[in-house]
C-alpha positions in Angstrom: -42.9 -65.6 -35.1 -46.3 -64.7 -36.2 -47.0 -61.8 -38.6 -48.3 -58.6 -37.0 -49.8 -55.4 -38.2 -48.8 -53.6 -35.0 -45.6 -51.6 -34.9 -43.8 -50.9 -31.6 -41.4 -48.1 -30.8 -38.6 -50.5 -31.4 -39.8 -51.3 -34.9 -40.1 -47.6 -35.7 -36.6 -47.2 -34.3 -35.2 -49.7 -36.7 -37.0 -48.1 -39.7 -35.7 -44.7 -38.7 -32.1 -46.0 -38.3 -32.3 -47.4 -41.9 -33.8 -44.1 -43.1 -31.0 -42.0 -41.5 -28.3 -44.4 -42.8 -29.6 -43.7 -46.3 -30.2 -40.0 -45.9 -26.9 -39.2 -44.1 -24.5 -39.8 -47.1 -26.9 -37.7 -49.3 -27.0 -34.9 -46.8 -23.2 -34.9 -46.4 -22.6 -35.1 -50.2 -23.8 -32.9 -53.0 -27.4 -33.7 -52.3 -28.0 -35.1 -55.7 -31.4 -36.9 -56.1 -29.8 -39.8 -57.9 -28.1 -40.7 -54.6 -31.6 -41.4 -53.2 -32.9 -43.2 -56.3 -32.3 -46.8 -55.2 -33.8 -46.1 -51.7 -36.8 -44.4 -53.3 -37.4 -47.4 -55.6 -37.4 -49.7 -52.7 -39.6 -47.4 -50.7 -42.2 -47.3 -53.5 -42.2 -51.2 -53.6 -42.7 -51.3 -49.8 -45.7 -48.9 -50.0 -47.1 -51.0 -52.8 -46.8 -54.1 -50.7 -48.5 -52.3 -47.8 -51.6 -51.9 -50.0 -52.0 -55.6 -50.6 -54.4 -57.3 -48.2 -52.9 -60.8 -48.9 -50.7 -62.7 -51.3 -47.0 -62.7 -51.2 -46.7 -58.9 -51.0 -49.3 -58.7 -48.2 -47.4 -61.4 -46.3 -44.1 -59.6 -46.7 -45.7 -56.4 -45.5 -47.1 -58.1 -42.3 -43.7 -59.7 -41.6 -41.9 -56.3 -41.7 -43.5 -55.3 -38.5 -42.7 -58.5 -36.8 -39.0 -58.5 -37.8 -38.6 -54.8 -37.1 -40.2 -55.0 -33.7 -37.9 -57.7 -32.5 -34.7 -56.2 -33.8 -35.6 -52.6 -32.9 -36.5 -53.6 -29.3 -33.3 -55.5 -28.8 -31.3 -52.6 -30.3 -33.0 -50.1 -28.0 -32.4 -52.2 -25.0 -28.8 -53.0 -25.8 -27.9 -49.4 -26.6 -29.9 -47.5 -23.9 -31.0 -50.1 -21.4 -34.6 -48.9 -22.0 -37.4 -51.1 -23.3 -39.2 -49.9 -26.4 -42.1 -52.4 -26.7 -44.8 -49.8 -26.5 -47.2 -50.2 -29.5 -48.0 -47.3 -31.9 -51.4 -46.5 -33.3 -51.9 -48.9 -36.2 -52.7 -47.8 -39.7 -53.5 -49.6 -42.9 -53.8 -48.8 -46.6 -57.1 -50.3 -47.8 -59.2 -50.2 -50.9 -56.9 -51.8 -53.5 -59.1 -53.3 -56.3 -58.3 -55.8 -59.0 -57.2 -53.0 -61.5 -55.1 -51.3 -58.9 -53.5 -54.7 -58.0 -52.3 -55.1 -61.6 -50.6 -51.7 -61.3 -49.0 -52.7 -58.0 -47.7 -55.9 -59.5 -46.1 -54.0 -62.4 -44.6 -51.4 -60.1 -43.0 -54.1 -57.9 -41.8 -55.9 -61.0 -40.0 -52.8 -62.2 -38.3 -52.5 -58.8 -37.3 -56.2 -58.8 -35.8 -55.7 -62.2 -33.9 -52.7 -61.0 -32.7 -54.7 -58.0 -31.4 -57.5 -60.3 -29.2 -55.1 -62.3 -28.1 -53.0 -59.3 -24.7 -53.1 -57.7 -24.1 -54.4 -54.1 -24.7 -51.0 -52.4 -27.8 -50.2 -54.4 -29.3 -53.6 -53.7 -29.0 -52.9 -50.0 -30.5 -49.5 -50.5 -33.5 -50.9 -52.4 -34.1 -53.5 -49.7 -33.8 -50.9 -47.0 -36.2 -48.6 -48.8 -38.7 -51.4 -49.2 -38.5 -52.2 -45.5 -38.9 -48.5 -44.5 -41.8 -47.9 -46.9 -43.6 -51.0 -45.7 -42.9 -50.4 -42.0 -43.9 -46.7 -42.1 -47.3 -47.8 -43.6 -48.0 -49.7 -40.4 -48.4 -46.4 -38.6 -51.7 -44.4 -38.6 -49.9 -41.2 -39.6 -48.3 -42.5 -42.8 -51.2 -44.7 -43.8 -53.6 -41.8 -43.3 -51.4 -39.5 -45.4 -51.3 -42.1 -48.2 -55.0 -43.1 -48.0 -55.5 -41.6 -51.5 -53.0 -43.9 -53.1 -55.1 -47.2 -53.5 -57.9 -45.2 -55.2 -55.4 -43.6 -57.5 -53.9 -46.9 -58.5 -57.3 -48.4 -59.0 -58.2 -45.5 -61.4 -54.9 -45.8 -63.3 -55.5 -49.6 -63.7 -59.1 -48.9 -64.8 -57.8 -46.5 -67.4 -55.4 -49.1 -68.8 -58.2 -51.7 -68.9 -60.5 -49.2 -70.7 -57.8 -48.6 -73.3 -57.2 -52.2 -74.0 -61.0 -52.9 -74.2 -61.2 -50.2 -76.9 -63.7 -48.1 -75.1 -64.0 -44.6 -76.5 -61.4 -45.2 -79.2 -63.8 -45.4 -82.1 
């Protein structure tokens, strides 16, 4: 399989199935936000990966569409007998600079550390959230709604660099 930045209806179906599987227990329960924390952490890491134009995180992001398209299309065909290979309008988060990249690496590192100390169920929720966050960012709607994020992370990283360079301290 080669990586793709195009998402099909099948790939979207798989991401929505994972999202529903994570939201359903929360909805049926007491609706405590801590029940969604592991999924949210993973989702944040997936969105961070979607901003990366290359490297390991960029590669993982591009593979999420490929894997999801294949599994989702087979799921749709097996359950309904209907093909779901139609492509969706593609979106992409662009504009991540070197200072924003440092923030992304630290954010993903925090999620990886949370993953390492999580229990079995929370590990699955973190991975599911990462997949959903990355996959949703392949669509034009979600990528357009989050278009502000790379610039915000660049500004946050620039602020950290400015602090460590001592600018404006004295």
